[in-house]
Z-matrix of the N, CA and C atoms (Angstrom, degrees):
N
C 1 1.487
C 2 1.494 1 107.86
N 3 1.330 2 114.54 1 131.33
C 4 1.445 3 121.54 2 -177.83
C 5 1.551 4 108.60 3 -83.64
N 6 1.361 5 113.06 4 149.73
C 7 1.479 6 117.11 5 -177.71
C 8 1.584 7 109.91 6 -67.08
N 9 1.285 8 116.50 7 -22.58
C 10 1.456 9 119.09 8 178.10
C 11 1.528 10 117.67 9 -87.63
N 12 1.330 11 114.38 10 -6.65
C 13 1.509 12 120.21 11 177.99
C 14 1.529 13 110.25 12 -67.68
N 15 1.355 14 116.16 13 124.86
C 16 1.417 15 117.80 14 -178.08
C 17 1.529 16 113.14 15 -61.36
N 18 1.291 17 118.75 16 141.63
C 19 1.499 18 123.99 17 -179.73
C 20 1.471 19 110.73 18 -60.39
N 21 1.442 20 119.09 19 -25.38
C 22 1.401 21 121.16 20 -178.46
C 23 1.503 22 112.77 21 -63.49
N 24 1.314 23 118.50 22 -18.62
C 25 1.497 24 117.98 23 174.05
C 26 1.456 25 113.80 24 -73.72
N 27 1.319 26 118.76 25 -14.14
C 28 1.481 27 121.06 26 -177.88
C 29 1.553 28 113.64 27 -119.79
N 30 1.313 29 115.67 28 -20.63
C 31 1.461 30 124.04 29 -170.83
C 32 1.516 31 109.70 30 -130.52
N 33 1.349 32 115.07 31 148.04
C 34 1.520 33 120.05 32 174.49
C 35 1.532 34 106.36 33 -139.34
N 36 1.324 35 113.40 34 150.52
C 37 1.442 36 121.34 35 -179.90
C 38 1.530 37 107.70 36 -111.91
N 39 1.337 38 118.28 37 144.41
C 40 1.420 39 124.99 38 179.18
C 41 1.499 40 109.25 39 -154.95
N 42 1.343 41 117.86 40 154.67
C 43 1.432 42 127.02 41 171.84
C 44 1.493 43 108.18 42 -91.90
N 45 1.338 44 116.39 43 127.97
C 46 1.500 45 121.91 44 173.74
C 47 1.463 46 111.52 45 -114.99
N 48 1.309 47 117.18 46 126.62
C 49 1.442 48 122.22 47 177.47
C 50 1.470 49 114.53 48 -51.72
N 51 1.347 50 118.54 49 134.57
C 52 1.349 51 123.65 50 172.76
C 53 1.525 52 109.58 51 -82.09
N 54 1.309 53 120.29 52 121.35
C 55 1.460 54 120.19 53 -173.51
C 56 1.561 55 108.33 54 -93.25
N 57 1.386 56 109.52 55 131.07
C 58 1.485 57 115.94 56 177.16
C 59 1.477 58 106.68 57 -134.49
N 60 1.322 59 116.95 58 157.19
C 61 1.461 60 124.63 59 178.76
C 62 1.498 61 113.30 60 -127.02
N 63 1.276 62 117.38 61 159.53
C 64 1.448 63 124.85 62 169.52
C 65 1.546 64 113.35 63 54.21
N 66 1.355 65 113.34 64 -130.53
C 67 1.462 66 119.40 65 -175.95
C 68 1.512 67 110.51 66 -67.25
N 69 1.322 68 117.78 67 -32.00
C 70 1.475 69 117.84 68 178.52
C 71 1.544 70 112.08 69 -63.48
N 72 1.376 71 114.79 70 -38.12
C 73 1.449 72 118.79 71 177.12
C 74 1.516 73 110.53 72 -65.27
N 75 1.330 74 118.06 73 -44.59
C 76 1.446 75 119.74 74 -174.77
C 77 1.543 76 108.36 75 -69.19
N 78 1.319 77 121.24 76 -40.17
C 79 1.421 78 126.73 77 176.60
C 80 1.543 79 110.50 78 -60.02
N 81 1.286 80 115.60 79 -46.10
C 82 1.550 81 120.98 80 178.22
C 83 1.493 82 111.98 81 -62.00
N 84 1.338 83 115.95 82 -41.80
C 85 1.489 84 120.66 83 179.57
C 86 1.527 85 109.14 84 -65.35
N 87 1.343 86 118.06 85 -44.10
C 88 1.463 87 119.13 86 -178.39
C 89 1.558 88 110.57 87 -65.39
N 90 1.296 89 118.52 88 -40.86
C 91 1.452 90 123.11 89 177.37
C 92 1.562 91 111.50 90 -64.46
N 93 1.306 92 115.14 91 -38.62
C 94 1.452 93 121.24 92 179.26
C 95 1.497 94 111.74 93 -63.85
N 96 1.420 95 115.82 94 -47.43
C 97 1.411 96 120.76 95 -179.98
C 98 1.519 97 110.17 96 -64.16
N 99 1.329 98 116.57 97 -46.68
C 100 1.455 99 119.03 98 -177.87
C 101 1.564 100 110.64 99 -62.09
N 102 1.258 101 115.11 100 -45.23
C 103 1.470 102 120.81 101 -178.59
C 104 1.523 103 114.15 102 -60.94
N 105 1.342 104 113.83 103 -41.97
C 106 1.496 105 118.01 104 -179.35
C 107 1.530 106 109.04 105 -75.65
N 108 1.348 107 119.35 106 -33.77
C 109 1.483 108 120.80 107 178.08
C 110 1.452 109 113.18 108 -66.38
N 111 1.305 110 116.02 109 -35.31
C 112 1.505 111 121.68 110 -175.97
C 113 1.542 112 111.40 111 -88.74
N 114 1.358 113 117.26 112 -13.30
C 115 1.435 114 120.54 113 -177.39
C 116 1.510 115 111.94 114 78.69
N 117 1.309 116 119.21 115 8.95
C 118 1.398 117 120.84 116 -179.27
C 119 1.599 118 112.69 117 -90.49
N 120 1.285 119 113.45 118 -7.28
C 121 1.502 120 120.45 119 179.55
C 122 1.563 121 104.40 120 89.45
N 123 1.249 122 116.55 121 171.65
C 124 1.424 123 121.92 122 -178.71
C 125 1.553 124 110.86 123 -137.18
N 126 1.309 125 113.27 124 -160.33
C 127 1.494 126 115.54 125 178.18
C 128 1.559 127 109.01 126 -75.40
N 129 1.293 128 115.36 127 168.47
C 130 1.422 129 122.60 128 179.78
C 131 1.545 130 110.81 129 -59.23
N 132 1.315 131 117.27 130 129.62
C 133 1.451 132 120.10 131 -179.44
C 134 1.467 133 113.82 132 -86.72
N 135 1.361 134 114.71 133 -21.62
C 136 1.476 135 119.98 134 -175.95
C 137 1.555 136 109.25 135 -165.56
N 138 1.294 137 114.50 136 170.87
C 139 1.467 138 120.36 137 171.83
C 140 1.522 139 110.84 138 -97.62
N 141 1.247 140 119.29 139 136.29
C 142 1.476 141 123.27 140 171.42
C 143 1.552 142 107.08 141 -87.20
N 144 1.371 143 116.36 142 119.42
C 145 1.477 144 118.43 143 -178.46
C 146 1.496 145 107.26 144 -120.92
N 147 1.346 146 116.05 145 135.72
C 148 1.444 147 121.53 146 168.97
C 149 1.479 148 106.51 147 -104.85
N 150 1.399 149 114.96 148 126.74
C 151 1.471 150 122.17 149 -174.90
C 152 1.549 151 109.27 150 -117.52
N 153 1.366 152 113.15 151 152.10
C 154 1.429 153 119.93 152 169.29
C 155 1.542 154 107.18 153 -72.40
N 156 1.316 155 118.64 154 130.18
C 157 1.509 156 117.73 155 -176.89
C 158 1.531 157 108.86 156 -69.82
N 159 1.278 158 120.72 157 -29.28
C 160 1.484 159 123.30 158 -173.92
C 161 1.557 160 110.97 159 -74.40
N 162 1.331 161 117.62 160 -29.58
C 163 1.507 162 119.09 161 -170.61
C 164 1.536 163 109.97 162 -129.13
N 165 1.289 164 120.03 163 -11.04
C 166 1.487 165 124.10 164 -174.57
C 167 1.532 166 111.97 165 64.22
N 168 1.328 167 116.73 166 15.41
C 169 1.415 168 122.26 167 175.03
C 170 1.527 169 112.25 168 -73.34
N 171 1.348 170 115.61 169 131.81
C 172 1.480 171 116.42 170 -178.38
C 173 1.529 172 110.56 171 -72.46
N 174 1.335 173 115.41 172 138.17
C 175 1.460 174 123.81 173 178.30
C 176 1.547 175 108.05 174 -107.41
N 177 1.354 176 116.82 175 -40.62
C 178 1.471 177 120.89 176 177.51
C 179 1.496 178 109.74 177 -136.26
N 180 1.292 179 119.55 178 140.80
C 181 1.434 180 125.11 179 178.37
C 182 1.523 181 106.86 180 -142.60
N 183 1.392 182 115.65 181 129.70
C 184 1.437 183 122.35 182 173.71
C 185 1.481 184 111.10 183 -150.03
N 186 1.331 185 117.20 184 159.88
C 187 1.426 186 119.64 185 173.15
C 188 1.515 187 110.68 186 -66.27
N 189 1.376 188 118.43 187 135.21
C 190 1.410 189 120.52 188 -175.91
C 191 1.493 190 115.72 189 -83.46
N 192 1.305 191 118.71 190 -21.06
C 193 1.501 192 124.18 191 176.58
C 194 1.498 193 107.38 192 93.59
N 195 1.338 194 116.07 193 -159.01
C 196 1.524 195 126.41 194 -178.20
C 197 1.526 196 106.94 195 -64.50
N 198 1.333 197 114.39 196 173.39
C 199 1.461 198 119.62 197 174.94
C 200 1.541 199 111.58 198 -52.32
N 201 1.272 200 118.16 199 -52.73
C 202 1.503 201 120.56 200 -178.08
C 203 1.488 202 111.79 201 -64.10
N 204 1.360 203 117.27 202 -41.25
C 205 1.447 204 118.13 203 179.89
C 206 1.521 205 111.83 204 -68.29
N 207 1.319 206 117.39 205 -37.65
C 208 1.479 207 122.27 206 177.33
C 209 1.544 208 110.85 207 -59.95
N 210 1.320 209 115.46 208 -44.02
C 211 1.450 210 120.83 209 -179.72
C 212 1.506 211 110.37 210 -66.07
N 213 1.292 212 118.17 211 -43.87
C 214 1.479 213 122.65 212 -178.10
C 215 1.578 214 109.57 213 -65.85
N 216 1.342 215 115.54 214 -42.82
C 217 1.430 216 119.92 215 -176.46
C 218 1.557 217 108.83 216 -67.64
N 219 1.380 218 118.16 217 -42.60
C 220 1.402 219 118.93 218 178.21
C 221 1.503 220 113.87 219 -61.38
N 222 1.334 221 114.01 220 -42.90
C 223 1.506 222 118.81 221 177.58
C 224 1.514 223 111.59 222 -61.09
N 225 1.322 224 116.19 223 -43.77
C 226 1.495 225 119.59 224 -177.82
C 227 1.582 226 110.52 225 -65.88
N 228 1.295 227 114.88 226 -39.11
C 229 1.478 228 115.88 227 179.34
C 230 1.482 229 111.15 228 -71.81
N 231 1.336 230 119.45 229 -40.11
C 232 1.429 231 119.19 230 -179.86
C 233 1.598 232 111.29 231 -67.00
N 234 1.302 233 117.07 232 -37.28
C 235 1.485 234 121.68 233 174.49
C 236 1.553 235 107.97 234 -59.58
N 237 1.326 236 119.13 235 -46.33
C 238 1.455 237 121.32 236 178.87
C 239 1.521 238 113.81 237 -65.45
N 240 1.337 239 116.42 238 -35.72
C 241 1.482 240 119.84 239 175.97
C 242 1.482 241 110.88 240 -60.84
N 243 1.323 242 117.27 241 -37.90
C 244 1.482 243 123.31 242 -178.96
C 245 1.523 244 111.67 243 -72.70
N 246 1.307 245 118.62 244 -33.78
C 247 1.483 246 118.65 245 -172.17
C 248 1.500 247 113.59 246 -104.85
N 249 1.301 248 123.21 247 -14.00
C 250 1.414 249 125.23 248 -174.92
C 251 1.516 250 109.88 249 -110.38
N 252 1.348 251 116.36 250 156.69
C 253 1.453 252 121.77 251 168.26
C 254 1.516 253 109.05 252 -74.76
N 255 1.310 254 120.05 253 171.80
C 256 1.409 255 125.19 254 176.66
C 257 1.544 256 109.54 255 -58.65
N 258 1.332 257 113.15 256 -45.75
C 259 1.479 258 118.19 257 -177.98
C 260 1.493 259 111.46 258 -62.43
N 261 1.302 260 117.24 259 -47.41
C 262 1.445 261 121.68 260 176.82
C 263 1.510 262 112.99 261 -61.36
N 264 1.272 263 117.12 262 -42.83
C 265 1.480 264 122.71 263 179.18
C 266 1.547 265 109.34 264 -60.28
N 267 1.294 266 116.26 265 -49.74
C 268 1.509 267 119.77 266 -178.17
C 269 1.513 268 109.36 267 -67.34
N 270 1.243 269 118.00 268 -32.15
C 271 1.531 270 119.04 269 178.06
C 272 1.543 271 109.50 270 -65.88
N 273 1.340 272 114.84 271 -38.36
C 274 1.511 273 120.96 272 -175.95
C 275 1.537 274 109.21 273 -79.89
N 276 1.296 275 120.73 274 -38.31
C 277 1.467 276 122.55 275 -169.15
C 278 1.547 277 111.25 276 -119.35
N 279 1.276 278 117.61 277 -1.07
C 280 1.500 279 121.48 278 -175.59
C 281 1.485 280 115.80 279 -60.85
N 282 1.379 281 118.41 280 -21.11
C 283 1.467 282 122.31 281 176.07
C 284 1.588 283 112.10 282 -62.64
N 285 1.320 284 115.73 283 -15.31
C 286 1.463 285 117.63 284 176.19
C 287 1.510 286 114.86 285 -93.68
N 288 1.374 287 117.52 286 16.22
C 289 1.445 288 121.23 287 -172.40
C 290 1.555 289 111.65 288 -55.78
N 291 1.355 290 110.89 289 157.29
C 292 1.498 291 120.22 290 179.16
C 293 1.534 292 110.35 291 -56.72
């Protein structure tokens, strides 16, 4: 692998729904609606996961935040996957490792 090869050839980022049940799901939904309605943000809607494209093994996993935060984080990571090598990407984002 060349140092100049974009990390996007080997890694991909996606949002994965956080699964909740029962009262936890109801509480999460109420907080999400209240946070979005007031503009204060709410609980994390999903996990942002960076996966190896060859094996689908997770390399990085972190809470994505509110709807706006999740969108911004996914965009930032996808931009870095396109412009950085794997080594550079992991140096930048590796603190979020699984």
